[in-house]
C-alpha positions in Angstrom: -2.1 81.2 -46.7 -0.1 82.3 -43.7 -3.4 83.2 -41.9 -4.7 79.7 -42.7 -1.7 78.0 -41.2 -1.8 80.3 -38.1 -5.5 79.5 -37.6 -4.8 75.8 -37.9 -2.0 76.1 -35.3 -4.3 77.9 -32.9 -7.0 75.2 -33.3 -4.4 72.5 -32.6 -3.3 74.3 -29.4 -6.9 74.8 -28.3 -7.6 71.1 -28.9 -4.7 70.0 -26.8 -5.6 72.4 -24.0 -9.2 71.2 -24.0 -8.3 67.5 -24.0 -10.1 65.7 -21.2 -8.5 63.0 -19.0 -10.3 59.7 -18.8 -12.7 59.5 -15.8 -10.5 56.9 -14.0 -7.2 58.5 -14.8 -4.9 58.7 -11.7 -2.8 61.7 -13.0 -3.7 65.2 -14.0 -0.8 65.3 -16.5 -1.0 63.7 -19.9 2.5 62.2 -20.2 6.0 62.6 -18.9 9.0 61.1 -17.0 9.5 61.1 -13.2 13.0 60.5 -11.9 13.1 59.3 -8.3 16.0 58.8 -6.0 16.2 56.4 -3.1 19.0 55.8 -0.5 19.7 52.1 -0.3 22.3 51.6 2.5 24.4 54.5 1.4 23.9 53.9 -2.3 21.6 55.9 -4.5 19.1 53.9 -6.5 17.5 55.8 -9.4 14.1 54.8 -10.8 12.5 56.5 -13.9 8.8 56.2 -14.3 7.4 56.9 -17.8 3.7 57.5 -18.1 1.1 58.3 -20.7 -2.7 58.6 -20.9 -2.8 60.5 -17.6 -1.2 57.6 -15.7 -3.2 54.8 -17.2 0.0 53.6 -18.8 3.2 53.4 -16.8 6.7 51.9 -17.2 9.4 51.9 -14.4 13.0 51.7 -15.6 15.9 50.9 -13.3 19.2 49.1 -13.0 19.2 45.6 -11.6 15.7 43.8 -11.4 12.4 45.5 -11.6 11.1 44.0 -8.4 14.0 44.6 -6.0 14.4 41.4 -3.9 11.8 39.8 -6.1 13.6 40.8 -9.3 14.4 37.2 -10.1 18.1 37.9 -10.3 17.8 40.0 -13.4 20.9 42.1 -14.3 21.2 45.3 -16.3 18.5 47.8 -17.0 14.9 46.6 -16.8 11.5 48.2 -17.3 8.4 47.1 -15.6 4.9 47.7 -17.1 1.5 46.9 -15.7 -1.0 45.0 -17.9 -4.8 45.4 -17.9 -5.3 42.8 -15.2 -2.9 44.5 -12.8 0.0 42.0 -13.2 3.5 43.4 -13.6 5.8 42.4 -16.4 9.5 43.1 -16.0 11.3 43.3 -19.4 15.1 43.2 -20.1 15.3 44.6 -23.6 19.0 43.7 -23.9 18.6 40.1 -22.8 15.2 39.8 -24.7 13.5 38.3 -21.6 10.2 39.2 -19.8 8.9 37.9 -16.5 5.3 38.3 -15.3 4.4 38.7 -11.7 0.7 38.2 -10.8 -1.3 40.9 -9.1 -2.0 40.6 -5.5 -2.7 42.9 -2.5 -0.1 43.9 0.0 3.1 45.8 0.1 4.8 43.8 -2.7 3.6 42.7 -6.1 1.7 43.9 -9.1 -1.2 46.2 -9.6 -1.6 49.9 -9.9 -1.6 52.2 -7.0 -4.6 51.5 -4.9 -5.2 55.2 -4.0 -6.2 57.5 -6.9 -4.7 60.8 -5.5 -6.2 62.6 -8.4 -9.7 61.8 -7.2 -9.4 61.5 -3.4 -12.8 60.8 -1.8 -13.8 61.1 1.9 -14.3 57.3 1.9 -10.7 56.7 0.8 -9.4 59.3 3.3 -11.3 57.6 6.2 -10.2 54.0 5.2 -6.5 55.0 5.0 -6.5 57.6 7.8 -5.3 60.2 5.3 -4.7 63.7 6.6 -3.7 66.8 4.7 -0.6 68.5 6.1 -0.3 71.6 3.8 1.8 72.5 0.8 5.5 71.9 0.0 7.5 72.2 -3.2 9.3 69.1 -4.6 11.3 69.2 -7.9 9.9 72.6 -8.6 6.3 71.5 -8.3 3.9 72.6 -5.5 2.7 69.5 -3.8 0.0 68.7 -1.3 1.5 66.8 1.7 -0.5 64.0 3.3 0.0 61.5 6.1 -1.6 58.1 6.0 -1.6 54.7 7.6 -1.1 51.6 5.4 -1.0 47.9 5.9 2.0 46.0 4.5 1.8 42.3 5.0 -0.1 42.7 8.3 2.1 45.4 9.6 0.8 48.9 10.1 3.1 51.5 8.7 3.0 55.3 8.7 3.6 57.0 5.4 3.9 60.7 4.3 3.4 61.5 0.7 3.8 64.6 -1.5 1.3 64.7 -4.4 1.3 66.9 -7.5 -1.7 66.5 -9.7 -2.2 63.0 -8.5 1.5 62.1 -9.0 3.6 61.1 -6.0 6.8 63.1 -6.1 8.1 62.1 -2.6 7.3 59.5 0.0 8.6 58.7 3.4 7.7 55.5 5.2 8.2 54.7 8.9 8.3 51.2 10.3 10.0 49.0 12.9 12.8 48.5 10.4 13.4 52.2 10.2 12.6 55.1 7.8 12.9 54.9 4.0 11.5 56.7 1.0 12.0 58.3 -2.4 12.3 61.8 -3.6 11.8 63.2 -7.2 15.0 64.6 -8.7 13.4 65.6 -12.0 9.9 65.9 -13.3 9.4 66.3 -17.1 6.1 66.8 -18.8 6.7 65.5 -22.3 5.5 62.9 -24.9 6.6 59.3 -24.3 7.1 56.7 -27.1 4.3 54.1 -27.0 6.9 51.3 -27.2 7.8 52.0 -23.6 4.5 50.3 -22.5 4.7 47.1 -24.6 6.6 43.8 -24.6 8.8 43.7 -27.8 7.7 41.5 -30.6 9.3 38.0 -30.3 9.9 38.2 -26.6 8.2 35.4 -24.6 6.7 36.4 -21.3 7.5 33.8 -18.6 5.3 33.4 -15.5 7.2 34.0 -12.2 7.3 30.9 -9.9 5.8 32.5 -6.7 6.3 29.2 -4.7 10.0 30.2 -4.2 8.8 33.1 -2.1 7.0 30.9 0.5 4.0 32.8 1.9 4.0 35.2 -1.0 2.9 32.5 -3.3 -0.5 32.2 -1.7 -1.6 35.7 -2.7 
């Protein structure tokens, strides 16, 4: 009987090891939590990103509104998920509210990351002027460092990113307004509860009024 259980355990481990990520998966890790730190005018802002299905499901958790200046004035801890259409939904579990922001291109707004770092093609490299700068360790993980040029609301910005298995563990952006970025403080490869990626039952999702943001409403 002991041999039977041991064999079953070996098969289970082998099955997990041979699990294949979906073809369009942005990450090379099945599930986990990424804790990022950002300096905001001398104050540390912490964002936790929970992910599953190799990055096809993500939820960002932080204090104060999920969209920063577009957070709609939400207070307390919020989590922001991305639906199948690329729209972002910010949920305040304590207040039992949810606000949906439509997907649009540009520096702000919904949608998943445009660049799949797990499957970087020559075409994407050329379009974004991506250059590999070598290897560096962030949060105990060996990352590939890249420089790139991105367009944010018509302004060209230089960005440096540190990528581990398709996952951005550090980024630094330079613009006319100065330099800013995020650094991973802790990276955990572990299972994540499926409820992190869903709107709780009974919570109504309200559409965000984009007209209050002037030019942003036209996207």
